[in-house]
C-alpha positions in Angstrom: -17.1 -47.3 35.5 -16.0 -49.6 32.8 -17.1 -52.6 34.8 -20.5 -51.1 35.3 -20.9 -50.6 31.6 -19.8 -54.2 30.9 -22.3 -55.5 33.4 -25.1 -53.5 31.8 -24.2 -54.7 28.3 -24.1 -58.3 29.4 -27.5 -57.9 31.1 -29.1 -56.4 28.0 -27.7 -59.1 25.6 -28.3 -62.1 27.9 -30.2 -64.8 26.0 -33.1 -64.8 28.5 -33.5 -61.1 28.1 -33.4 -61.2 24.3 -36.0 -64.0 24.3 -38.4 -62.0 26.4 -37.7 -58.9 24.2 -38.2 -60.8 20.9 -42.0 -60.1 20.4 -41.7 -56.4 20.9 -38.6 -56.1 18.8 -40.1 -58.0 15.9 -43.2 -55.8 16.0 -41.0 -52.7 15.8 -38.9 -54.2 13.0 -42.0 -55.0 11.0 -43.3 -51.5 11.3 -39.9 -50.1 10.3 -39.8 -52.5 7.3 -43.2 -51.3 6.1 -41.9 -47.7 6.2 -38.7 -48.7 4.3 -40.7 -50.5 1.6 -43.1 -47.6 1.2 -40.1 -45.2 0.9 -38.3 -47.5 -1.6 -41.4 -47.7 -3.8 -42.1 -44.0 -3.7 -45.5 -44.5 -2.1 -45.1 -41.6 0.3 -44.0 -39.1 -2.3 -46.5 -36.4 -3.2 -45.2 -34.0 -5.8 -42.0 -32.5 -4.5 -42.7 -33.6 -0.9 -41.5 -36.9 0.4 -42.8 -38.0 3.8 -39.8 -39.5 5.6 -39.9 -43.2 6.7 -39.5 -42.2 10.3 -42.7 -40.2 10.2 -44.5 -43.2 8.6 -43.1 -45.4 11.3 -44.1 -43.0 14.1 -47.7 -42.7 12.8 -48.1 -46.4 12.5 -46.7 -47.0 15.9 -49.0 -44.4 17.5 -52.0 -46.1 15.9 -50.9 -49.3 17.7 -50.5 -47.5 21.0 -53.1 -49.8 22.8 -50.6 -52.6 22.3 -48.1 -50.9 24.7 -50.2 -52.3 27.6 -49.4 -55.9 26.5 -47.0 -57.4 29.0 -45.4 -59.7 26.3 -44.4 -56.6 24.2 -43.1 -54.3 27.0 -39.5 -55.7 27.2 -39.0 -55.6 23.5 -40.4 -52.0 23.2 -38.0 -50.9 25.9 -35.1 -52.7 24.3 -35.8 -51.3 20.8 -36.4 -47.8 22.1 -33.1 -47.6 24.1 -30.5 -50.3 23.1 -31.3 -50.5 19.4 -31.5 -46.7 19.3 -28.0 -46.3 20.8 -26.5 -48.8 18.4 -28.1 -47.0 15.5 -26.8 -43.6 16.6 -23.3 -45.1 17.1 -23.3 -46.6 13.6 -24.3 -43.2 12.2 -20.8 -42.1 12.8 -19.5 -44.3 9.9 -21.0 -41.8 7.4 -18.5 -39.2 8.4 -14.9 -38.6 7.1 -12.6 -35.7 8.1 -11.7 -35.3 4.4 -15.3 -34.5 3.4 -15.7 -32.2 6.3 -12.7 -29.9 5.6 -12.9 -29.7 1.8 -15.4 -26.9 1.9 -13.0 -24.5 3.7 -13.6 -22.5 6.8 -17.0 -21.1 6.2 -19.0 -24.3 6.6 -17.0 -25.1 9.8 -17.8 -21.8 11.3 -21.5 -21.9 10.3 -21.9 -25.5 11.6 -20.4 -24.8 15.0 -22.3 -21.5 15.4 -25.6 -23.1 14.3 -25.3 -26.0 16.7 -24.0 -24.2 19.8 -26.1 -21.1 19.5 -29.3 -23.0 18.7 -29.0 -25.4 21.7 -28.3 -22.5 24.1 -31.1 -20.4 22.5 -33.6 -23.4 22.9 -32.7 -23.9 26.6 -33.1 -20.2 27.4 -36.2 -19.4 25.3 -38.0 -22.6 26.5 -38.7 -20.8 29.8 -40.6 -18.0 27.9 -43.0 -20.6 26.6 -43.5 -22.2 30.0 -41.4 -25.2 29.2 -38.4 -26.8 31.0 -34.8 -26.3 30.2 -34.5 -30.0 29.3 -37.2 -29.7 26.7 -35.3 -26.7 25.3 -32.2 -28.9 25.2 -34.2 -31.6 23.4 -35.6 -29.5 20.7 -32.5 -27.2 20.5 -30.3 -30.2 19.8 -32.7 -31.7 17.3 -33.0 -28.3 15.5 -29.3 -27.4 15.7 -27.6 -30.8 15.0 -29.4 -33.4 12.9 -33.1 -33.8 13.6 -34.5 -37.1 14.9 -31.2 -38.8 15.5 -30.1 -35.9 17.7 -33.4 -35.7 19.5 -33.2 -39.4 20.4 -29.6 -39.2 21.4 -30.3 -36.2 23.6 -33.4 -37.9 25.2 -31.1 -40.8 26.1 -29.0 -38.6 28.4 -31.8 -36.4 29.8 -33.5 -37.2 33.1 -36.5 -39.5 32.6 -40.0 -38.2 33.6 -43.6 -39.1 33.0 -43.8 -37.3 29.7 -40.3 -38.2 28.3 -41.7 -40.4 25.5 -44.4 -37.9 24.6 -41.8 -35.0 24.4 -39.5 -37.1 22.3 -42.3 -38.1 19.9 -43.2 -34.5 19.5 -39.6 -33.4 18.8 -39.1 -36.2 16.2 -42.4 -35.4 14.4 -42.2 -31.6 14.8 -38.6 -31.3 13.6 -39.2 -33.5 10.6 -42.4 -31.6 9.6 -40.7 -28.3 9.8 -37.7 -29.7 7.9 -40.0 -30.8 5.1 -41.5 -27.3 4.9 -38.0 -25.6 4.8 -36.8 -28.1 2.2 -39.5 -26.8 -0.1 -39.2 -23.1 0.7 -35.5 -22.4 1.2 -34.3 -23.3 -2.4 -36.8 -20.7 -3.7 -34.9 -18.0 -1.8 -31.6 -18.4 -3.8 -32.1 -15.4 -6.0 -33.6 -13.2 -3.2 -30.7 -13.9 -0.9 -28.2 -13.1 -3.6 -25.9 -16.1 -2.6 -23.4 -17.8 -4.8 -24.0 -21.6 -5.3 -21.4 -22.2 -2.6 -23.0 -19.8 -0.1 -26.5 -21.3 -0.9 -25.2 -24.7 -0.2 -23.8 -23.5 3.2 -27.1 -21.9 4.0 -29.1 -25.1 3.2 -26.7 -27.3 5.1 -26.6 -24.9 8.0 -30.3 -24.0 8.4 -32.3 -27.2 7.6 -32.6 -29.7 10.4 -32.5 -33.2 8.9 -29.9 -34.7 6.5 -32.6 -36.1 4.2 -34.3 -32.7 3.8 -30.9 -31.0 3.2 -30.2 -33.5 0.4 -33.6 -32.9 -1.1 -33.3 -29.1 -1.0 -29.7 -29.2 -2.4 -30.7 -31.5 -5.2 -33.3 -29.0 -6.5 -30.5 -26.5 -7.1 -27.9 -28.8 -8.7 -25.0 -30.9 -7.8 -22.7 -28.0 -6.8 -25.1 -26.7 -4.2 -25.9 -30.2 -3.0 -22.3 -31.1 -2.4 -21.7 -28.0 -0.2 -25.0 -28.5 1.6 -24.1 -32.0 2.6 -20.6 -31.1 3.7 -22.0 -28.3 6.0 -24.7 -30.6 7.3 -22.3 -33.4 8.0 -20.2 -30.9 10.0 -23.3 -30.3 12.1 -23.8 -34.0 12.5 -20.2 -34.3 13.7 -21.1 -32.0 16.5 -23.5 -34.7 17.9 -21.0 -36.2 20.2 -19.7 -33.0 21.9 -23.2 -31.4 22.0 -24.9 -34.4 23.7 -21.9 -35.0 26.0 -22.0 -31.3 27.2 -25.8 -31.6 27.7 -25.3 -34.7 29.8 -22.6 -33.0 31.9 -24.8 -29.9 32.3 -27.8 -31.9 33.5 -25.7 -34.0 35.9 -24.2 -30.9 37.5 -27.5 -29.1 37.7 -28.6 -30.7 41.0 -30.9 -33.5 39.8 -31.1 -36.6 42.1 -28.6 -39.3 41.5 -30.1 -41.8 39.1 -32.3 -39.2 37.4 -29.5 -37.4 35.6 -27.6 -40.4 34.3 -24.1 -39.1 34.9 -22.5 -42.1 33.3 -20.7 -41.4 30.0 -22.8 -41.9 26.9 -20.9 -45.0 25.6 -22.9 -45.2 22.4 -21.7 -41.7 21.4 -18.1 -42.8 21.9 -18.9 -45.6 19.4 -20.2 -42.9 17.1 -16.9 -41.0 17.4 -14.7 -44.2 17.0 -16.5 -45.1 13.7 -16.1 -41.6 12.4 -12.4 -41.7 13.1 -11.9 -45.1 11.6 -13.8 -44.0 8.5 -11.7 -40.8 8.3 -8.5 -42.9 7.8 -10.1 -44.9 5.0 -10.5 -48.2 6.9 -14.2 -48.5 6.1 -14.8 -49.7 2.5 -17.5 -47.8 0.6 -19.8 -50.8 0.4 -19.5 -51.3 4.2 -20.2 -47.6 4.8 -23.3 -47.8 2.7 -24.4 -51.0 4.5 -23.8 -49.4 8.0 -25.7 -46.3 7.0 -28.7 -48.5 6.0 -28.4 -50.5 9.3 -28.1 -47.3 11.3 -31.2 -45.8 9.6 -33.2 -49.0 10.1 -32.3 -49.3 13.8 -33.2 -45.6 14.5 -36.5 -46.1 12.7 -37.1 -49.3 14.6 -36.6 -47.3 17.8 -39.0 -44.7 16.6 -41.6 -47.4 16.1 -41.2 -48.4 19.7 -41.5 -44.7 20.6 -44.7 -44.4 18.6 -46.3 -47.5 20.2 -45.5 -46.1 23.7 -46.9 -42.6 22.9 -50.5 -41.7 23.2 -51.8 -39.5 20.3 -54.2 -37.8 22.7 -51.3 -37.0 25.1 -49.4 -35.5 22.1 -52.3 -33.3 21.1 -52.6 -32.1 24.7 -48.9 -30.9 24.7 -50.2 -27.4 23.8 -49.0 -24.6 21.7 -45.9 -23.8 23.7 -43.7 -26.6 22.2 -45.0 -25.8 18.7 -44.1 -22.2 19.0 -40.7 -23.1 20.5 -39.9 -25.2 17.4 -41.0 -22.5 15.0 -39.0 -19.8 16.9 -35.9 -22.1 16.9 -36.2 -22.7 13.2 -36.5 -19.0 12.5 -33.5 -18.4 14.8 -31.2 -20.8 13.1 -32.2 -19.6 9.6 -31.5 -16.0 10.5 -28.3 -16.8 12.3 -26.9 -18.8 9.3 -28.0 -16.2 6.8 -26.6 -13.4 8.9 -23.2 -15.1 9.4 -22.9 -15.8 5.7 -23.5 -12.1 4.9 -21.2 -11.0 7.7 -18.3 -13.3 6.7 -18.4 -12.7 3.0 -14.9 -11.8 1.9 -13.5 -12.5 5.4 -13.2 -16.3 5.2 -13.7 -18.8 2.4 
């Protein structure tokens, strides 16, 4: 198994392959750079709503979809959409430390594990009710339950490929971020109505909002105490990325798909994610390096999203129907009610 992985890595990074991939990679990097500049200068901020760079990247990429037919770009688009994505997800692990994750006590841990596990299972089961596949339920369930776009793209990497894989992933990325933006604005206004303390409100925001950026935005509106707890709870959900995607990969592989479709090989990039998280936990990653790795991770993931956008037809996305839209809405309602219910139920039981 290790030798097969080594051969695959050597093939991907061979000079000839990189040379062929360069035009497509450069195009995706240029799109990602535009999104980063727009975000840094606040050009995509409208009142309290900030359109995330990945949405800007995805939209630009989809507008350039006719370029996906260019033979000179295809190798680079594939390389950016798969290899750079996996590197970006692995580097994301450097943002985690065990110390940060345990400072909040037991409640954030319980909420994070329940939110991730229950939402993924709920998505896989309820997807059938909307006429969708179990794998689509896994895709949106992991995106909703774990950490939005990064989780969607990591999950897609271990699911069987099919004709609509890129379209489904584009929908999950855009849909989850759109809903996260809505909840970022709405959930902080519920603080008084829910009757939560600042600590409990932080746990709610970190447990119920899908993306890290939107969790930070929602927490910031309620003050630094709420923000700190919200981020700790959210990072606990992010830490579940490795076990969640590994279990999904195992479940798909044992489900009877043809060999080669289910990709039973271990998700090596996720082990890189875990290794970096462990290294960071023992203080071996300097703060400035951690910040730099976070920026590189974000840029690589957004670059992969640019490739995804270029390969995705907007018309095909529109034709996806109301089923996936309703599934995302129902999953969002489910995780919100689950987290709120657990906080009420565990009040006075665990801290």
